[in-house]
C-alpha positions in Angstrom: -1.5 15.8 -5.1 1.3 14.7 -2.9 0.4 14.1 0.8 2.6 15.0 3.7 2.5 12.4 6.5 3.3 14.9 9.2 0.8 14.2 12.0 1.3 11.9 15.0 -1.9 10.4 16.3 -3.2 8.4 19.2 -6.2 6.2 18.7 -8.7 6.5 21.6 -10.7 3.3 22.3 -13.8 3.3 24.5 -14.5 0.6 27.0 -17.7 -1.3 26.4 -20.1 -1.8 29.2 -23.6 -3.4 29.3 -26.7 -1.5 30.4 -29.5 -3.1 32.5 -31.0 -4.6 29.3 -27.7 -6.3 28.2 -27.1 -3.8 25.4 -23.5 -2.7 24.8 -22.8 0.9 25.8 -19.6 2.8 24.9 -17.9 4.4 27.9 -15.7 7.4 26.9 -14.9 8.4 30.5 -11.4 6.8 30.4 -10.6 5.7 26.8 -7.7 3.4 26.2 -4.9 5.2 24.3 -3.5 3.2 21.4 -0.3 4.8 20.2 0.6 4.8 16.5 4.4 4.6 15.8 4.3 6.4 12.4 2.9 9.7 11.1 -0.2 10.0 9.0 -1.9 12.8 6.9 -4.9 14.5 8.6 -6.5 17.1 6.4 -9.6 19.2 6.7 -12.3 18.6 4.1 -15.4 20.7 4.9 -17.1 22.8 7.6 -20.6 23.7 8.4 -22.4 25.8 11.1 -25.5 25.0 13.0 -28.4 27.4 13.7 -27.8 30.7 15.3 -29.7 29.8 18.4 -27.3 26.9 19.0 -23.9 27.8 17.7 -22.0 24.7 16.5 -19.4 24.0 13.9 -19.0 20.6 12.4 -15.8 20.0 10.5 -15.0 17.0 8.3 -11.5 15.6 8.1 -9.7 12.8 6.3 -7.0 10.5 7.7 -4.7 8.7 5.3 -1.8 6.4 6.3 1.4 6.2 4.4 1.8 3.4 1.8 2.4 0.0 3.4 1.0 1.1 6.8 -2.1 -0.4 8.3 -3.8 1.1 11.4 -5.6 -0.8 14.2 -8.5 1.7 13.8 -12.2 0.7 14.3 -15.3 2.7 13.5 -16.1 3.3 17.2 -12.7 4.8 17.9 -11.6 8.4 18.1 -8.3 10.1 17.1 -6.3 12.6 19.1 -3.6 14.7 17.6 -0.8 16.5 19.6 -2.6 19.8 19.8 -5.2 18.0 21.8 -8.0 18.0 19.2 -10.1 14.9 19.2 -12.0 13.6 16.1 -14.7 10.9 15.9 -14.3 8.2 13.2 -17.2 8.4 10.8 -18.2 5.2 8.9 -16.1 2.3 7.8 -12.3 2.2 7.8 -11.1 1.9 4.2 -8.2 -0.5 3.8 -7.0 -0.4 0.3 -5.4 -3.7 -1.0 -1.8 -3.7 -1.9 -1.3 -4.2 -5.6 1.7 -6.5 -5.2 1.3 -8.2 -1.8 -1.5 -10.7 -1.5 -3.7 -9.9 1.5 -1.5 -6.8 2.1 -2.8 -3.3 2.9 -1.5 -0.5 0.7 -2.9 2.3 2.9 -5.8 3.2 5.1 -8.3 6.0 4.8 -10.9 7.1 7.3 -13.3 10.0 7.5 -13.2 12.0 10.7 -15.5 14.6 12.3 -15.0 17.3 14.9 -17.9 19.1 16.5 -17.3 22.3 18.5 -19.7 24.5 20.3 
C-alpha cells in the first residue's frame, strides 16, 4: 500500500496545572498550537456507535509521518486538521528507527481517536 502524505496538521498541547492536592491536571481551555511544516497521512481505521440512549460515534484513525520525518508529538497531545476536526492521541507514539542512520527516526506512527455525539 502506498500512502499519500496529503494532510497538514497542527499539534495541540495542553497546559499543565496543579490541583489543590498537587496533582497535575491537563487544561485544554487554551491549548498551545505546535505547527508541523510537512504533510502527513491521516487515515480512518474503524468506527463504533454507542448505545441508542446516548448516541455517540467513536472513530479510530492512524497518523503516519513521511520517511525521515519525526514529530514532536506526545501521548497527551491532540491533532487538528484543516477541516477543524480534532483527534486525541491514544497510547504511545511509535518512532520507527532508521535502518541506515544510527539514532535516526525513519517515520512516526500514532493512533488517534475522535468522539462525536
